[in-house]
PADOLUM-342547 format. One record per atom (N, C-alpha, C, CB): atom name; x, y negated, z; residue number from 1. Coordinates in nm, 2 decimals, decimal comma, always signed. Glycine has a CB too. Example, Ala and Ser with C-alpha at 12.3 -4.5 7.8 and 13.67 -1.06 7.14 Angstrom:
<site 'N'; <+1,32; +0,57; +0,78>; 1>
<site 'CA'; <+1,23; +0,45; +0,78>; 1>
<site 'C'; <+1,32; +0,33; +0,78>; 1>
<site 'CB'; <+1,13; +0,45; +0,90>; 1>
<site 'N'; <+1,28; +0,22; +0,71>; 2>
<site 'CA'; <+1,37; +0,11; +0,71>; 2>
<site 'C'; <+1,29; +0,00; +0,79>; 2>
<site 'CB'; <+1,41; +0,06; +0,57>; 2>
***
This chain:
<site 'N'; <-10,38; +16,07; -17,99>; 1>
<site 'CA'; <-10,33; +15,95; -18,10>; 1>
<site 'C'; <-10,35; +15,87; -18,00>; 1>
<site 'CB'; <-10,41; +15,91; -18,26>; 1>
<site 'N'; <-10,52; +15,81; -17,90>; 2>
<site 'CA'; <-10,52; +15,73; -17,84>; 2>
<site 'C'; <-10,40; +15,75; -17,70>; 2>
<site 'CB'; <-10,65; +15,70; -17,82>; 2>
<site 'N'; <-10,34; +15,86; -17,66>; 3>
<site 'CA'; <-10,28; +15,84; -17,55>; 3>
<site 'C'; <-10,11; +15,87; -17,63>; 3>
<site 'CB'; <-10,35; +15,94; -17,42>; 3>
<site 'N'; <-10,07; +15,77; -17,72>; 4>
<site 'CA'; <-9,95; +15,73; -17,78>; 4>
<site 'C'; <-9,95; +15,59; -17,78>; 4>
<site 'CB'; <-9,94; +15,79; -17,92>; 4>
<site 'N'; <-10,04; +15,48; -17,85>; 5>
<site 'CA'; <-10,12; +15,43; -17,86>; 5>
<site 'C'; <-10,08; +15,29; -17,73>; 5>
<site 'CB'; <-10,23; +15,53; -17,86>; 5>
<site 'N'; <-10,13; +15,33; -17,65>; 6>
<site 'CA'; <-10,08; +15,19; -17,52>; 6>
<site 'C'; <-9,91; +15,23; -17,47>; 6>
<site 'CB'; <-10,22; +15,22; -17,32>; 6>
<site 'N'; <-9,89; +15,36; -17,41>; 7>
<site 'CA'; <-9,77; +15,34; -17,44>; 7>
<site 'C'; <-9,63; +15,28; -17,52>; 7>
<site 'CB'; <-9,77; +15,40; -17,43>; 7>
<site 'N'; <-9,71; +15,27; -17,66>; 8>
<site 'CA'; <-9,60; +15,18; -17,74>; 8>
<site 'C'; <-9,62; +15,03; -17,71>; 8>
<site 'CB'; <-9,61; +15,22; -17,90>; 8>
<site 'N'; <-9,73; +14,98; -17,73>; 9>
<site 'CA'; <-9,81; +14,87; -17,66>; 9>
<site 'C'; <-9,76; +14,85; -17,64>; 9>
<site 'CB'; <-9,88; +14,85; -17,60>; 9>
<site 'N'; <-9,72; +14,85; -17,56>; 10>
<site 'CA'; <-9,70; +14,83; -17,35>; 10>
<site 'C'; <-9,52; +14,85; -17,33>; 10>
<site 'CB'; <-9,83; +15,02; -17,21>; 10>
<site 'N'; <-9,50; +14,91; -17,43>; 11>
<site 'CA'; <-9,30; +14,90; -17,37>; 11>
<site 'C'; <-9,26; +14,81; -17,55>; 11>
<site 'CB'; <-9,17; +15,17; -17,34>; 11>
<site 'N'; <-9,34; +14,80; -17,65>; 12>
<site 'CA'; <-9,34; +14,72; -17,75>; 12>
<site 'C'; <-9,31; +14,57; -17,66>; 12>
<site 'CB'; <-9,48; +14,75; -17,84>; 12>
<site 'N'; <-9,47; +14,51; -17,65>; 13>
<site 'CA'; <-9,46; +14,41; -17,53>; 13>
<site 'C'; <-9,34; +14,43; -17,42>; 13>
<site 'CB'; <-9,60; +14,43; -17,45>; 13>
<site 'N'; <-9,30; +14,49; -17,32>; 14>
<site 'CA'; <-9,21; +14,53; -17,24>; 14>
<site 'C'; <-9,08; +14,43; -17,29>; 14>
<site 'CB'; <-9,18; +14,69; -17,25>; 14>
<site 'N'; <-9,02; +14,51; -17,41>; 15>
<site 'CA'; <-8,90; +14,49; -17,43>; 15>
<site 'C'; <-8,87; +14,38; -17,56>; 15>
<site 'CB'; <-8,84; +14,63; -17,43>; 15>
<site 'N'; <-9,01; +14,31; -17,61>; 16>
<site 'CA'; <-8,97; +14,19; -17,76>; 16>
<site 'C'; <-9,07; +14,15; -17,70>; 16>
<site 'CB'; <-8,98; +14,22; -17,96>; 16>
<site 'N'; <-9,17; +14,15; -17,70>; 17>
<site 'CA'; <-9,26; +13,98; -17,64>; 17>
<site 'C'; <-9,16; +13,93; -17,56>; 17>
<site 'CB'; <-9,43; +13,99; -17,52>; 17>
<site 'N'; <-9,20; +14,03; -17,43>; 18>
<site 'CA'; <-9,16; +13,97; -17,31>; 18>
<site 'C'; <-9,07; +13,87; -17,30>; 18>
<site 'CB'; <-9,12; +14,04; -17,25>; 18>
<site 'N'; <-8,92; +13,87; -17,38>; 19>
<site 'CA'; <-8,78; +13,87; -17,43>; 19>
<site 'C'; <-8,79; +13,69; -17,49>; 19>
<site 'CB'; <-8,75; +14,02; -17,58>; 19>
<site 'N'; <-8,94; +13,74; -17,63>; 20>
<site 'CA'; <-8,89; +13,60; -17,68>; 20>
<site 'C'; <-9,00; +13,50; -17,61>; 20>
<site 'CB'; <-8,89; +13,59; -17,85>; 20>
<site 'N'; <-9,10; +13,59; -17,59>; 21>
<site 'CA'; <-9,12; +13,46; -17,43>; 21>
<site 'C'; <-9,06; +13,37; -17,37>; 21>
<site 'CB'; <-9,13; +13,50; -17,31>; 21>
<site 'N'; <-8,97; +13,45; -17,33>; 22>
<site 'CA'; <-8,81; +13,41; -17,21>; 22>
<site 'C'; <-8,78; +13,29; -17,22>; 22>
<site 'CB'; <-8,64; +13,49; -17,24>; 22>
<site 'N'; <-8,68; +13,33; -17,35>; 23>
<site 'CA'; <-8,66; +13,25; -17,41>; 23>
<site 'C'; <-8,65; +13,10; -17,48>; 23>
<site 'CB'; <-8,67; +13,30; -17,43>; 23>
<site 'N'; <-8,82; +13,16; -17,58>; 24>
<site 'CA'; <-8,83; +13,08; -17,61>; 24>
<site 'C'; <-8,83; +12,97; -17,52>; 24>
<site 'CB'; <-8,90; +13,09; -17,69>; 24>
<site 'N'; <-8,89; +12,93; -17,40>; 25>
<site 'CA'; <-8,95; +12,87; -17,36>; 25>
<site 'C'; <-8,80; +12,81; -17,27>; 25>
<site 'CB'; <-9,08; +12,92; -17,32>; 25>
<site 'N'; <-8,72; +12,90; -17,23>; 26>
<site 'CA'; <-8,55; +12,88; -17,24>; 26>
<site 'C'; <-8,48; +12,73; -17,29>; 26>
<site 'CB'; <-8,50; +12,99; -17,35>; 26>
<site 'N'; <-8,53; +12,79; -17,45>; 27>
<site 'CA'; <-8,43; +12,71; -17,56>; 27>
<site 'C'; <-8,59; +12,54; -17,62>; 27>
<site 'CB'; <-8,36; +12,88; -17,75>; 27>
<site 'N'; <-8,69; +12,54; -17,54>; 28>
<site 'CA'; <-8,76; +12,41; -17,52>; 28>
<site 'C'; <-8,74; +12,38; -17,37>; 28>
<site 'CB'; <-8,93; +12,41; -17,56>; 28>
<site 'N'; <-8,70; +12,42; -17,26>; 29>
<site 'CA'; <-8,69; +12,36; -17,20>; 29>
<site 'C'; <-8,55; +12,25; -17,22>; 29>
<site 'CB'; <-8,72; +12,42; -17,11>; 29>
<site 'N'; <-8,43; +12,32; -17,24>; 30>
<site 'CA'; <-8,32; +12,25; -17,28>; 30>
<site 'C'; <-8,30; +12,12; -17,38>; 30>
<site 'CB'; <-8,26; +12,34; -17,33>; 30>
<site 'N'; <-8,39; +12,18; -17,47>; 31>
<site 'CA'; <-8,39; +12,08; -17,59>; 31>
<site 'C'; <-8,46; +11,92; -17,52>; 31>
<site 'CB'; <-8,50; +12,16; -17,72>; 31>
<site 'N'; <-8,54; +11,95; -17,42>; 32>
<site 'CA'; <-8,65; +11,88; -17,37>; 32>
<site 'C'; <-8,54; +11,78; -17,28>; 32>
<site 'CB'; <-8,78; +12,00; -17,28>; 32>
<site 'N'; <-8,45; +11,89; -17,20>; 33>
<site 'CA'; <-8,36; +11,77; -17,13>; 33>
<site 'C'; <-8,26; +11,68; -17,15>; 33>
<site 'CB'; <-8,30; +11,83; -17,05>; 33>
<site 'N'; <-8,24; +11,69; -17,26>; 34>
<site 'CA'; <-8,13; +11,63; -17,31>; 34>
<site 'C'; <-8,18; +11,43; -17,38>; 34>
<site 'CB'; <-8,07; +11,77; -17,45>; 34>
<site 'N'; <-8,17; +11,36; -17,32>; 35>
<site 'CA'; <-8,19; +11,24; -17,37>; 35>
<site 'C'; <-8,18; +11,17; -17,53>; 35>
<site 'CB'; <-8,12; +11,19; -17,30>; 35>
<site 'N'; <-8,26; +11,14; -17,61>; 36>
<site 'CA'; <-8,34; +11,11; -17,75>; 36>
<site 'C'; <-8,24; +11,01; -17,75>; 36>
<site 'CB'; <-8,54; +11,08; -17,76>; 36>
<site 'N'; <-8,21; +10,96; -17,86>; 37>
<site 'CA'; <-8,13; +10,81; -17,91>; 37>
<site 'C'; <-8,22; +10,71; -17,85>; 37>
<site 'CB'; <-8,12; +10,78; -18,11>; 37>
<site 'N'; <-8,41; +10,72; -17,87>; 38>
<site 'CA'; <-8,40; +10,59; -17,84>; 38>
<site 'C'; <-8,43; +10,58; -17,70>; 38>
<site 'CB'; <-8,49; +10,51; -17,93>; 38>
<site 'N'; <-8,41; +10,74; -17,56>; 39>
<site 'CA'; <-8,40; +10,65; -17,49>; 39>
<site 'C'; <-8,22; +10,61; -17,46>; 39>
<site 'CB'; <-8,48; +10,69; -17,38>; 39>
<site 'N'; <-8,13; +10,63; -17,53>; 40>
<site 'CA'; <-8,04; +10,56; -17,50>; 40>
<site 'C'; <-8,06; +10,47; -17,53>; 40>
<site 'CB'; <-7,95; +10,58; -17,52>; 40>
<site 'N'; <-8,14; +10,40; -17,60>; 41>
<site 'CA'; <-8,16; +10,27; -17,70>; 41>
<site 'C'; <-8,18; +10,18; -17,59>; 41>
<site 'CB'; <-8,30; +10,26; -17,83>; 41>
<site 'N'; <-8,27; +10,22; -17,52>; 42>
<site 'CA'; <-8,43; +10,18; -17,42>; 42>
<site 'C'; <-8,31; +10,12; -17,24>; 42>
<site 'CB'; <-8,60; +10,41; -17,37>; 42>
<site 'N'; <-8,25; +10,30; -17,29>; 43>
<site 'CA'; <-8,16; +10,25; -17,12>; 43>
<site 'C'; <-8,05; +10,13; -17,15>; 43>
<site 'CB'; <-8,04; +10,41; -17,03>; 43>
<site 'N'; <-7,99; +10,11; -17,29>; 44>
<site 'CA'; <-7,91; +10,07; -17,30>; 44>
<site 'C'; <-7,92; +9,85; -17,28>; 44>
<site 'CB'; <-7,87; +10,16; -17,41>; 44>
<site 'N'; <-8,08; +9,91; -17,36>; 45>
<site 'CA'; <-8,14; +9,75; -17,31>; 45>
<site 'C'; <-8,18; +9,67; -17,22>; 45>
<site 'CB'; <-8,20; +9,73; -17,32>; 45>
<site 'N'; <-8,21; +9,82; -17,06>; 46>
<site 'CA'; <-8,26; +9,78; -16,97>; 46>
<site 'C'; <-8,14; +9,78; -16,91>; 46>
<site 'CB'; <-8,37; +9,85; -16,92>; 46>
<site 'N'; <-8,01; +9,81; -16,88>; 47>
<site 'CA'; <-7,91; +9,78; -16,85>; 47>
<site 'C'; <-7,90; +9,63; -16,83>; 47>
<site 'CB'; <-7,83; +9,84; -16,93>; 47>
<site 'N'; <-7,88; +9,55; -16,98>; 48>
<site 'CA'; <-7,82; +9,48; -17,04>; 48>
<site 'C'; <-7,91; +9,32; -16,97>; 48>
<site 'CB'; <-7,84; +9,52; -17,20>; 48>
<site 'N'; <-8,10; +9,35; -16,99>; 49>
<site 'CA'; <-8,16; +9,28; -16,98>; 49>
<site 'C'; <-8,06; +9,22; -16,76>; 49>
<site 'CB'; <-8,35; +9,36; -17,03>; 49>
<site 'N'; <-8,10; +9,40; -16,68>; 50>
<site 'CA'; <-8,02; +9,36; -16,56>; 50>
<site 'C'; <-7,90; +9,30; -16,57>; 50>
<site 'CB'; <-7,99; +9,45; -16,50>; 50>
<site 'N'; <-7,84; +9,28; -16,63>; 51>
<site 'CA'; <-7,71; +9,19; -16,57>; 51>
<site 'C'; <-7,76; +9,10; -16,62>; 51>
<site 'CB'; <-7,55; +9,20; -16,61>; 51>
<site 'N'; <-7,87; +9,04; -16,73>; 52>
<site 'CA'; <-7,89; +8,95; -16,74>; 52>
<site 'C'; <-7,94; +8,83; -16,68>; 52>
<site 'CB'; <-7,90; +8,98; -16,79>; 52>
<site 'N'; <-8,05; +8,92; -16,61>; 53>
<site 'CA'; <-8,11; +8,85; -16,42>; 53>
<site 'C'; <-8,03; +8,85; -16,35>; 53>
<site 'CB'; <-8,21; +8,91; -16,32>; 53>
<site 'N'; <-7,92; +8,94; -16,26>; 54>
<site 'CA'; <-7,83; +8,91; -16,21>; 54>
<site 'C'; <-7,78; +8,77; -16,25>; 54>
<site 'CB'; <-7,76; +8,99; -16,23>; 54>
<site 'N'; <-7,70; +8,75; -16,37>; 55>
<site 'CA'; <-7,67; +8,64; -16,44>; 55>
<site 'C'; <-7,75; +8,53; -16,38>; 55>
<site 'CB'; <-7,70; +8,66; -16,59>; 55>
<site 'N'; <-7,83; +8,52; -16,41>; 56>
<site 'CA'; <-7,96; +8,45; -16,39>; 56>
<site 'C'; <-7,94; +8,39; -16,23>; 56>
<site 'CB'; <-8,10; +8,57; -16,41>; 56>
<site 'N'; <-7,97; +8,50; -16,19>; 57>
<site 'CA'; <-7,99; +8,48; -15,99>; 57>
<site 'C'; <-7,89; +8,43; -15,93>; 57>
<site 'CB'; <-7,99; +8,62; -15,89>; 57>
<site 'N'; <-7,80; +8,47; -16,00>; 58>
<site 'CA'; <-7,63; +8,45; -15,95>; 58>
<site 'C'; <-7,60; +8,26; -16,07>; 58>
<site 'CB'; <-7,48; +8,67; -16,04>; 58>
<site 'N'; <-7,70; +8,24; -16,12>; 59>
<site 'CA'; <-7,66; +8,07; -16,12>; 59>
<site 'C'; <-7,78; +8,00; -16,06>; 59>
<site 'CB'; <-7,63; +7,99; -16,29>; 59>
<site 'N'; <-7,89; +8,07; -16,01>; 60>
<site 'CA'; <-8,00; +7,98; -15,87>; 60>
<site 'C'; <-7,88; +7,96; -15,77>; 60>
<site 'CB'; <-8,17; +8,10; -15,76>; 60>
<site 'N'; <-7,88; +8,05; -15,72>; 61>
<site 'CA'; <-7,82; +8,10; -15,62>; 61>
<site 'C'; <-7,67; +7,97; -15,60>; 61>
<site 'CB'; <-7,77; +8,28; -15,67>; 61>
<site 'N'; <-7,63; +7,94; -15,74>; 62>
<site 'CA'; <-7,47; +7,84; -15,69>; 62>
<site 'C'; <-7,60; +7,72; -15,71>; 62>
<site 'CB'; <-7,26; +7,82; -15,84>; 62>
<site 'N'; <-7,67; +7,65; -15,78>; 63>
<site 'CA'; <-7,73; +7,53; -15,77>; 63>
<site 'C'; <-7,80; +7,56; -15,70>; 63>
<site 'CB'; <-7,76; +7,46; -15,86>; 63>
<site 'N'; <-7,83; +7,65; -15,60>; 64>
<site 'CA'; <-7,90; +7,64; -15,43>; 64>
<site 'C'; <-7,76; +7,51; -15,34>; 64>
<site 'CB'; <-7,89; +7,89; -15,33>; 64>
<site 'N'; <-7,67; +7,61; -15,39>; 65>
<site 'CA'; <-7,57; +7,62; -15,32>; 65>
<site 'C'; <-7,51; +7,49; -15,30>; 65>
<site 'CB'; <-7,50; +7,72; -15,37>; 65>
<site 'N'; <-7,50; +7,45; -15,43>; 66>
<site 'CA'; <-7,42; +7,32; -15,41>; 66>
<site 'C'; <-7,54; +7,21; -15,31>; 66>
<site 'CB'; <-7,37; +7,25; -15,60>; 66>
<site 'N'; <-7,63; +7,23; -15,43>; 67>
<site 'CA'; <-7,77; +7,13; -15,37>; 67>
<site 'C'; <-7,79; +7,14; -15,17>; 67>
<site 'CB'; <-7,97; +7,21; -15,47>; 67>
<site 'N'; <-7,76; +7,22; -15,11>; 68>
<site 'CA'; <-7,79; +7,21; -14,98>; 68>
<site 'C'; <-7,60; +7,39; -14,95>; 68>
<site 'CB'; <-8,04; +7,26; -14,93>; 68>
<site 'N'; <-7,58; +7,34; -14,89>; 69>
<site 'CA'; <-7,38; +7,42; -14,87>; 69>
<site 'C'; <-7,47; +7,51; -14,72>; 69>
<site 'CB'; <-7,16; +7,25; -14,80>; 69>
<site 'N'; <-7,57; +7,47; -14,66>; 70>
<site 'CA'; <-7,59; +7,59; -14,62>; 70>
<site 'C'; <-7,71; +7,69; -14,61>; 70>
<site 'CB'; <-7,55; +7,58; -14,53>; 70>
<site 'N'; <-7,79; +7,69; -14,66>; 71>
<site 'CA'; <-7,88; +7,71; -14,76>; 71>
<site 'C'; <-7,91; +7,91; -14,70>; 71>
<site 'CB'; <-7,78; +7,66; -14,96>; 71>
<site 'N'; <-7,76; +7,91; -14,73>; 72>
<site 'CA'; <-7,75; +8,13; -14,70>; 72>
<site 'C'; <-7,61; +8,12; -14,67>; 72>
<site 'CB'; <-7,78; +8,27; -14,86>; 72>
<site 'N'; <-7,60; +8,23; -14,60>; 73>
<site 'CA'; <-7,42; +8,24; -14,56>; 73>
<site 'C'; <-7,35; +8,28; -14,65>; 73>
<site 'CB'; <-7,37; +8,34; -14,44>; 73>
<site 'N'; <-7,49; +8,42; -14,68>; 74>
<site 'CA'; <-7,35; +8,42; -14,83>; 74>
<site 'C'; <-7,30; +8,42; -14,99>; 74>
<site 'CB'; <-7,30; +8,51; -14,84>; 74>
<site 'N'; <-7,25; +8,35; -15,03>; 75>
<site 'CA'; <-7,28; +8,33; -15,21>; 75>
<site 'C'; <-7,27; +8,43; -15,28>; 75>
<site 'CB'; <-7,19; +8,25; -15,29>; 75>
<site 'N'; <-7,29; +8,44; -15,37>; 76>
<site 'CA'; <-7,35; +8,53; -15,51>; 76>
<site 'C'; <-7,20; +8,54; -15,60>; 76>
<site 'CB'; <-7,49; +8,42; -15,63>; 76>
<site 'N'; <-7,15; +8,65; -15,55>; 77>
<site 'CA'; <-7,03; +8,72; -15,55>; 77>
<site 'C'; <-7,01; +8,83; -15,60>; 77>
<site 'CB'; <-6,99; +8,72; -15,47>; 77>
<site 'N'; <-7,02; +8,86; -15,75>; 78>
<site 'CA'; <-7,03; +9,01; -15,77>; 78>
<site 'C'; <-6,95; +9,06; -15,73>; 78>
<site 'CB'; <-7,04; +9,05; -15,88>; 78>
<site 'N'; <-6,83; +9,04; -15,66>; 79>
<site 'CA'; <-6,77; +9,19; -15,56>; 79>
<site 'C'; <-6,78; +9,14; -15,47>; 79>
<site 'CB'; <-6,61; +9,26; -15,57>; 79>
<site 'N'; <-6,86; +9,06; -15,37>; 80>
<site 'CA'; <-6,85; +9,08; -15,22>; 80>
<site 'C'; <-7,00; +9,21; -15,26>; 80>
<site 'CB'; <-6,87; +8,88; -15,09>; 80>
<site 'N'; <-7,06; +9,20; -15,35>; 81>
<site 'CA'; <-7,16; +9,28; -15,33>; 81>
<site 'C'; <-7,19; +9,43; -15,43>; 81>
<site 'CB'; <-7,27; +9,17; -15,33>; 81>
<site 'N'; <-7,02; +9,43; -15,48>; 82>
<site 'CA'; <-7,03; +9,54; -15,56>; 82>
<site 'C'; <-7,08; +9,56; -15,67>; 82>
<site 'CB'; <-7,07; +9,62; -15,52>; 82>
<site 'N'; <-7,09; +9,52; -15,73>; 83>
<site 'CA'; <-7,13; +9,43; -15,87>; 83>
<site 'C'; <-6,99; +9,45; -15,95>; 83>
<site 'CB'; <-7,16; +9,23; -15,85>; 83>
<site 'N'; <-6,91; +9,52; -16,08>; 84>
<site 'CA'; <-6,83; +9,53; -16,14>; 84>
<site 'C'; <-6,83; +9,42; -16,19>; 84>
<site 'CB'; <-6,83; +9,61; -16,20>; 84>
<site 'N'; <-6,72; +9,45; -16,25>; 85>
<site 'CA'; <-6,62; +9,24; -16,33>; 85>
<site 'C'; <-6,75; +9,31; -16,48>; 85>
<site 'CB'; <-6,28; +9,25; -16,42>; 85>
<site 'N'; <-6,78; +9,11; -16,52>; 86>
<site 'CA'; <-6,88; +9,18; -16,57>; 86>
<site 'C'; <-6,79; +9,11; -16,73>; 86>
<site 'CB'; <-7,07; +9,13; -16,51>; 86>
<site 'N'; <-6,68; +9,16; -16,77>; 87>
<site 'CA'; <-6,57; +9,16; -16,88>; 87>
<site 'C'; <-6,53; +9,26; -16,90>; 87>
<site 'CB'; <-6,47; +9,09; -16,87>; 87>
<site 'N'; <-6,59; +9,36; -16,82>; 88>
<site 'CA'; <-6,55; +9,53; -16,87>; 88>
<site 'C'; <-6,63; +9,60; -17,00>; 88>
<site 'CB'; <-6,60; +9,63; -16,73>; 88>
<site 'N'; <-6,55; +9,69; -17,03>; 89>
<site 'CA'; <-6,58; +9,80; -17,10>; 89>
<site 'C'; <-6,75; +9,80; -17,18>; 89>
<site 'CB'; <-6,57; +9,93; -16,99>; 89>
<site 'N'; <-6,73; +9,83; -17,26>; 90>
<site 'CA'; <-6,94; +9,83; -17,34>; 90>
<site 'C'; <-6,92; +9,97; -17,24>; 90>
<site 'CB'; <-7,00; +9,87; -17,63>; 90>
<site 'N'; <-7,02; +10,03; -17,22>; 91>
<site 'CA'; <-7,13; +10,05; -17,13>; 91>
<site 'C'; <-7,12; +10,24; -17,27>; 91>
<site 'CB'; <-7,32; +9,87; -17,12>; 91>
<site 'N'; <-7,05; +10,33; -17,16>; 92>
<site 'CA'; <-7,04; +10,48; -17,25>; 92>
<site 'C'; <-7,16; +10,53; -17,27>; 92>
<site 'CB'; <-6,96; +10,60; -17,18>; 92>
<site 'N'; <-7,18; +10,59; -17,38>; 93>
<site 'CA'; <-7,27; +10,65; -17,37>; 93>
<site 'C'; <-7,30; +10,84; -17,31>; 93>
<site 'CB'; <-7,29; +10,61; -17,47>; 93>
<site 'N'; <-7,39; +10,88; -17,33>; 94>
<site 'CA'; <-7,45; +10,98; -17,24>; 94>
<site 'C'; <-7,40; +11,09; -17,38>; 94>
<site 'CB'; <-7,64; +10,95; -17,18>; 94>
<site 'N'; <-7,29; +11,20; -17,34>; 95>
<site 'CA'; <-7,31; +11,29; -17,45>; 95>
<site 'C'; <-7,42; +11,39; -17,43>; 95>
<site 'CB'; <-7,19; +11,36; -17,47>; 95>
<site 'N'; <-7,40; +11,49; -17,53>; 96>
<site 'CA'; <-7,59; +11,55; -17,55>; 96>
<site 'C'; <-7,49; +11,67; -17,58>; 96>
<site 'CB'; <-7,75; +11,47; -17,71>; 96>
***
């Protein structure tokens, strides 16, 4: 009886337990890799905050340029530094 029990446990573990364990963690890994709606909302808020801070910085630079035109060689121009147009379409959501 004992001669059959150990190989049966080994075969069951090999063909049932191990694949179940692998697929369980693959499923967990895939579900953790996606963004939640909370994460998307946070990214949207951070993007809006960064855009507002950039606008404020440009305003300060325009004021400084108006007071002293030679304070800096390059003016704050979003197009010249690679920032997209402010009147563009809203931020696209990341699809799940």
